[in-house]
C-alpha positions as CSV (number, residue, x, y, z in Angstrom):
1,M,23.9,3.9,4.8
2,E,25.4,4.7,1.5
3,C,23.6,6.9,-1.0
4,S,24.8,7.6,-4.4
5,V,24.3,10.8,-6.1
6,S,24.6,12.6,-9.4
7,W,23.5,15.7,-11.3
8,G,21.7,15.3,-14.5
9,V,19.9,17.6,-16.8
10,V,16.0,17.2,-17.7
11,Q,15.5,16.2,-21.4
12,A,11.6,15.3,-21.3
13,V,8.8,15.5,-18.8
14,T,5.7,13.3,-18.8
15,D,3.4,14.5,-16.1
16,F,1.1,12.4,-13.8
17,A,-1.0,12.7,-10.7
18,G,1.4,13.3,-7.6
19,K,4.5,12.7,-10.0
20,Q,6.7,13.2,-13.1
21,E,8.4,10.9,-15.2
22,L,11.8,12.4,-16.6
23,E,14.1,11.5,-19.6
24,V,17.7,13.3,-18.1
25,E,21.3,13.1,-19.1
26,V,23.7,11.8,-16.7
27,C,27.4,11.8,-17.3
28,S,26.5,12.0,-21.1
29,Q,24.1,9.2,-21.0
30,G,20.2,8.9,-21.1
31,A,18.5,7.5,-18.0
32,R,14.8,7.6,-16.5
33,A,14.1,9.3,-13.4
34,L,11.1,10.3,-11.1
35,N,10.3,13.5,-9.5
36,Y,7.5,13.8,-6.6
37,P,6.6,17.5,-6.8
38,E,5.2,17.8,-3.5
39,L,8.8,17.0,-2.2
40,T,11.0,18.9,-4.8
41,G,8.6,21.2,-6.8
42,V,7.6,20.9,-10.6
43,C,10.5,19.8,-13.3
44,Q,10.9,21.4,-16.7
45,V,13.0,20.6,-19.6
46,G,16.5,22.3,-19.1
47,D,16.6,21.8,-15.2
48,Q,19.6,21.0,-13.5
49,V,18.5,18.0,-10.8
50,L,20.4,16.2,-8.1
51,L,19.7,12.5,-8.8
52,N,19.7,9.7,-6.1
53,T,21.2,6.6,-8.5
54,T,21.3,3.9,-5.8
55,A,18.4,1.7,-6.6
56,E,19.3,1.5,-10.4
57,L,23.4,0.8,-9.5
58,L,21.7,-2.1,-7.2
59,G,19.4,-3.2,-9.9
60,L,16.6,-3.3,-7.2
61,G,12.7,-3.8,-8.1
62,S,12.7,0.1,-8.3
63,G,15.5,0.0,-10.6
64,G,15.8,1.5,-14.0
65,W,14.9,4.8,-12.2
66,H,16.6,7.6,-10.5
67,Y,14.8,9.6,-8.4
68,V,15.0,13.6,-7.7
69,L,16.2,14.9,-4.9
70,A,16.4,18.6,-5.5
71,I,16.0,21.1,-8.3
72,Y,19.0,23.7,-8.8
73,G,18.0,27.0,-7.5
74,R,14.2,26.1,-6.4
75,E,12.8,24.9,-3.0
76,R,9.8,23.0,-2.2
77,S,7.9,21.4,1.0
78,L,5.7,18.6,1.3
79,S,2.8,21.3,2.4
80,H,2.5,24.8,3.5
81,R,0.1,23.8,6.4
82,G,0.5,21.4,9.2
83,H,3.2,20.6,12.1
84,I,3.8,17.0,11.5
85,M,6.9,16.2,10.0
86,K,7.7,13.4,7.6
87,L,11.0,11.9,6.5
88,R,11.9,13.6,9.6
89,Y,15.5,14.6,10.3
90,T,16.6,13.8,6.3
91,P,17.7,16.2,3.6
92,L,14.1,15.8,2.4
93,Q,11.9,16.3,5.7
94,G,8.4,18.3,5.4
95,R,5.6,19.3,7.3
96,T,1.9,17.7,6.4
97,L,-1.3,18.6,7.9
98,A,-2.3,15.6,9.7
99,V,-5.8,14.7,10.4
100,E,-5.9,14.5,14.2
101,E,-3.9,17.7,14.6
102,E,-5.1,21.0,16.3
103,E,-5.3,22.5,12.7
104,S,-6.9,20.0,11.3
105,P,-10.5,20.7,10.2
106,Y,-11.0,17.1,11.5
107,H,-9.3,17.6,15.0
108,A,-12.5,17.5,16.7
109,V,-13.9,14.5,15.3
110,M,-10.3,12.8,16.0
111,A,-10.1,13.8,19.3
112,Q,-13.4,12.1,20.3
113,A,-12.8,9.0,17.9
114,D,-11.7,6.1,20.0
115,S,-13.3,3.1,18.3
116,L,-13.8,1.4,14.7
117,H,-17.5,0.1,15.8
118,G,-16.9,-3.4,13.9
119,L,-15.6,-1.7,11.0
120,P,-14.2,-4.5,8.6
121,V,-10.6,-4.2,7.9
122,A,-8.6,-6.2,5.4
123,V,-4.8,-6.6,6.2
124,G,-2.4,-7.8,3.7
125,S,1.4,-7.8,3.4
126,L,1.9,-6.8,-0.4
127,H,0.7,-3.7,-2.1
128,S,0.0,-6.0,-5.3
129,M,-3.0,-7.3,-3.1
130,L,-4.4,-3.9,-3.6
131,A,-6.0,-3.8,-7.2
132,P,-7.7,-7.6,-7.2
133,F,-8.9,-6.7,-3.7
134,V,-10.7,-3.4,-4.7
135,Y,-11.7,-4.3,-7.9
136,L,-14.0,-7.3,-6.5
137,M,-15.3,-5.2,-3.8
138,A,-15.7,-2.3,-5.9
139,K,-17.7,-4.6,-8.6
140,E,-19.9,-6.5,-6.0
141,N,-20.6,-3.2,-3.7
142,P,-20.4,-0.1,-6.1
143,S,-22.1,2.3,-3.4
144,K,-19.6,1.3,-0.6
145,R,-16.9,3.3,0.6
146,I,-13.8,1.7,0.2
147,V,-10.7,3.4,1.7
148,Y,-7.1,2.5,1.3
149,L,-4.5,2.8,3.9
150,M,-0.7,2.6,3.3
151,S,2.2,2.1,5.6
152,D,5.5,3.1,5.4
153,G,7.1,-0.5,5.3
154,A,7.8,0.1,1.3
155,A,7.5,3.0,-0.9
156,L,6.6,6.0,0.9
157,P,5.0,8.3,-1.9
158,L,1.6,7.1,-2.5
159,M,2.0,8.9,-5.9
160,F,4.4,6.1,-6.8
161,S,1.5,3.2,-7.1
162,Q,0.0,3.2,-10.7
163,S,-2.5,0.8,-8.8
164,V,-3.6,3.5,-6.5
165,R,-3.5,6.1,-9.6
166,E,-5.8,3.9,-11.7
167,L,-8.3,2.9,-8.7
168,K,-8.8,6.4,-8.1
169,E,-9.4,7.4,-11.4
170,R,-12.3,4.7,-12.0
171,G,-13.7,5.7,-9.0
172,L,-13.3,2.5,-7.3
173,L,-11.3,3.8,-4.2
174,H,-13.2,6.2,-2.0
175,Q,-10.2,7.7,-0.2
176,T,-6.4,6.9,0.9
177,V,-4.8,7.6,4.2
178,T,-1.0,7.7,4.5
179,F,0.3,7.2,7.8
180,G,4.1,6.6,9.5
181,H,6.7,8.3,6.9
182,A,4.2,7.7,4.3
183,F,2.7,10.5,2.4
184,G,0.7,11.9,-0.2
185,G,-2.6,10.3,0.7
186,D,-5.9,12.3,0.6
187,L,-5.6,12.3,4.7
188,E,-2.3,12.0,6.3
189,A,-2.3,10.3,9.9
190,V,0.7,9.9,12.3
191,N,0.0,6.2,13.0
192,I,-2.0,3.0,12.2
193,Y,-4.6,3.7,15.2
194,S,-5.1,7.2,14.1
195,A,-5.0,6.1,10.3
196,L,-8.2,3.5,11.2
197,L,-9.7,6.2,13.3
198,A,-9.6,8.4,10.3
199,A,-10.9,5.9,7.8
200,K,-13.9,5.1,9.9
201,H,-14.7,8.7,11.3
202,V,-13.7,11.1,8.7
203,A,-13.7,9.1,5.3
204,Q,-16.8,7.1,6.7
205,A,-15.4,4.1,4.8
206,D,-17.6,1.0,5.1
207,L,-14.7,-0.9,4.8
208,A,-10.7,-0.1,4.8
209,V,-8.1,-1.9,3.7
210,V,-4.3,-1.7,5.0
211,L,-1.4,-2.5,2.9
212,M,2.4,-1.1,2.4
213,G,3.0,0.7,-0.9
214,P,5.1,-1.2,-3.6
215,G,8.6,-2.8,-2.7
216,V,8.1,-5.1,0.4
217,V,11.2,-5.3,2.0
218,G,12.3,-9.0,2.9
219,T,15.2,-11.4,3.8
220,S,15.3,-15.0,3.9
221,T,15.0,-14.8,7.9
222,T,12.0,-15.7,9.9
223,W,11.8,-11.9,11.2
224,G,13.7,-9.8,8.7
225,T,11.2,-8.2,6.7
226,T,8.6,-5.5,6.6
227,A,5.6,-7.8,5.7
228,L,5.4,-8.4,9.6
229,E,3.9,-5.3,10.2
230,Q,0.5,-6.9,9.0
231,G,0.5,-8.8,12.5
232,I,1.2,-5.3,14.2
233,F,-2.0,-4.0,12.3
234,L,-4.2,-6.7,12.8
235,N,-3.6,-6.1,16.5
236,A,-4.4,-2.5,16.3
237,V,-7.9,-3.3,14.5
238,L,-8.5,-5.6,17.9
239,H,-7.6,-2.9,20.1
240,L,-9.9,-0.7,18.2
241,Q,-12.7,-2.9,18.5
242,G,-12.8,-3.5,14.5
243,N,-13.4,-6.5,12.7
244,P,-9.7,-7.9,11.5
245,I,-9.5,-9.6,8.2
246,A,-6.3,-11.2,7.3
247,I,-5.3,-11.5,3.4
248,S,-3.0,-14.5,3.3
249,R,0.2,-14.5,0.9
250,L,-0.3,-17.3,-1.1
251,S,1.8,-18.5,-4.2
252,E,2.5,-21.8,-6.5
253,A,5.2,-20.1,-8.5
254,D,7.4,-17.9,-6.2
255,P,10.7,-19.8,-6.7
256,R,11.6,-19.4,-3.1
257,G,10.2,-22.8,-1.3
258,R,9.5,-20.5,2.0
259,H,6.4,-18.5,0.0
260,R,5.2,-21.8,-1.7
261,G,1.5,-22.5,-0.3
262,L,0.8,-20.3,2.5
263,S,3.7,-18.1,2.7
264,H,6.4,-18.1,5.8
265,H,5.7,-14.3,6.2
266,T,1.8,-15.4,6.9
267,H,2.5,-17.9,8.7
268,T,4.8,-16.1,11.1
269,V,2.2,-13.1,11.2
270,L,-0.8,-15.4,12.5
271,T,1.1,-17.8,14.6
272,R,3.6,-15.5,16.5
273,V,2.5,-12.0,15.9
274,V,-1.6,-11.7,16.0
275,E,-2.4,-11.7,19.8
276,R,-6.1,-12.8,19.2
277,P,-8.0,-14.9,16.7
278,V,-8.6,-13.0,13.7
279,L,-10.5,-14.1,10.4
280,V,-8.6,-15.8,7.7
281,P,-10.4,-16.5,4.5
282,L,-8.6,-19.1,2.0
283,P,-9.5,-20.4,-1.4
284,T,-11.0,-24.0,-1.4
285,R,-8.5,-24.9,-3.5
286,L,-6.2,-24.8,-0.7
287,Q,-8.2,-27.1,1.3
288,N,-6.9,-29.3,3.6
289,Q,-3.2,-28.3,2.6
290,V,-3.5,-25.7,5.4
291,E,-2.1,-26.8,9.2
292,R,-4.1,-25.3,12.1
293,L,-3.2,-21.8,12.5
294,G,-5.5,-21.1,15.6
295,H,-7.4,-18.6,13.8
296,H,-11.1,-18.4,12.4
297,I,-10.6,-20.2,9.0
298,V,-13.3,-19.3,6.4
299,W,-13.3,-21.0,3.2
300,E,-14.5,-19.3,-0.1
301,D,-14.9,-20.7,-3.7
302,T,-13.0,-18.2,-5.9
303,E,-13.4,-19.8,-9.3
304,A,-15.7,-17.8,-10.7
305,S,-14.3,-14.5,-8.8
306,F,-10.8,-15.6,-10.7
307,A,-12.8,-15.5,-14.1
308,S,-14.0,-12.1,-13.8
309,L,-10.8,-10.9,-12.6
310,C,-9.3,-12.5,-15.9
311,E,-11.9,-10.5,-18.1
312,A,-11.2,-7.0,-16.3
313,D,-9.7,-4.2,-17.9
314,L,-6.9,-3.7,-15.6
315,H,-3.7,-5.0,-14.9
316,F,-3.1,-7.6,-12.1
317,S,0.7,-8.5,-11.4
318,T,2.7,-9.8,-8.1
319,M,6.4,-9.8,-8.2
320,G,6.1,-9.4,-12.1
321,R,3.9,-12.5,-12.4
322,G,0.2,-12.1,-14.0
323,L,-2.9,-13.8,-13.5
324,K,-1.9,-17.1,-15.0
325,D,1.7,-17.2,-13.9
326,D,0.7,-17.2,-9.9
327,P,-3.1,-18.0,-10.0
328,L,-3.3,-19.2,-6.3
329,F,-1.9,-15.7,-5.3
330,F,-5.3,-14.1,-6.7
331,H,-7.2,-16.7,-5.6
332,G,-6.0,-16.0,-1.9
333,V,-6.8,-12.0,-1.9
334,L,-10.1,-13.0,-4.0
335,A,-11.1,-15.1,-0.8
336,A,-10.5,-12.1,1.7
337,A,-12.6,-9.7,-0.9
338,Q,-15.3,-12.5,-1.3
339,Y,-15.6,-12.8,2.6
340,C,-15.7,-8.6,3.5
341,S,-18.2,-8.7,0.3
342,G,-20.3,-10.7,1.9
343,L,-19.8,-8.7,5.4
344,L,-20.9,-5.3,3.3
345,G,-23.8,-7.1,1.8
346,T,-25.6,-8.3,5.2
347,E,-24.8,-5.0,6.2
348,S,-26.7,-3.1,3.4
């Protein structure tokens, strides 16, 4: 793995919850950088910072940003408590207090937790599914506790997500759990199993939604994508006696044919990864266009929900495409949200 690094000087700082957006001077040129204070400490104007410039040089989806690796003369760890290391054996490894470890105030609860007791758990494959899903769920079930579980399939810091920040600020998300090497949630967990149990028994979720952070990793091959974690997580929900609901990735505007209609990622997950049948809500506008998947397909009329999304004062986009650019994507997410909303309605 090759990493490009450079020294820069901080020229300006804008603070957000859990992160700082910086203007830096690098090699006599201006640039933008992100700093995560939990990892490296708080940046101030005039600080010398060591920057990872790889993403910007490659023009990745996260391009346009450098990332602060260290602040000259300062040191910082993820936490001052706990013994579970994240980003293990890297220069930025730091300790966190995992919800299940002995020092945690929730250790006794987690030591006894062994089942989700039918908790509905929606599992998808793109971070852009989070905002439309949570928006509709919270709109139709304002008293219910929705908990977001973020995997390490893409961005590792929860603070990178603007969607999470907005949803939390508006009170639409009850709590967040980060697991694996992802970090920054209200609760930290070691893996998907303990994260799910923490959502149920610690956060007291009425519904959990599992998605990676921004920046899915994908290739044109069948198996070369982090999106396949969706199948592994659906299996985990099955193993823990939860109620697994798959959020399907759909598109009518993706330039890549393999993602048109039902994405090949979702198809692979449902036909080759998931061990037993799960619920797969789909929009009625796709009816008669989906082959047999071997799962429990539920058809949802999502037209009214989509109209509601268009009137919301939140920004919704996927792969740079908005509601009007790729409506089928959002109809797919809304189908899952509507089905889950119906479950919570029947349980209230």
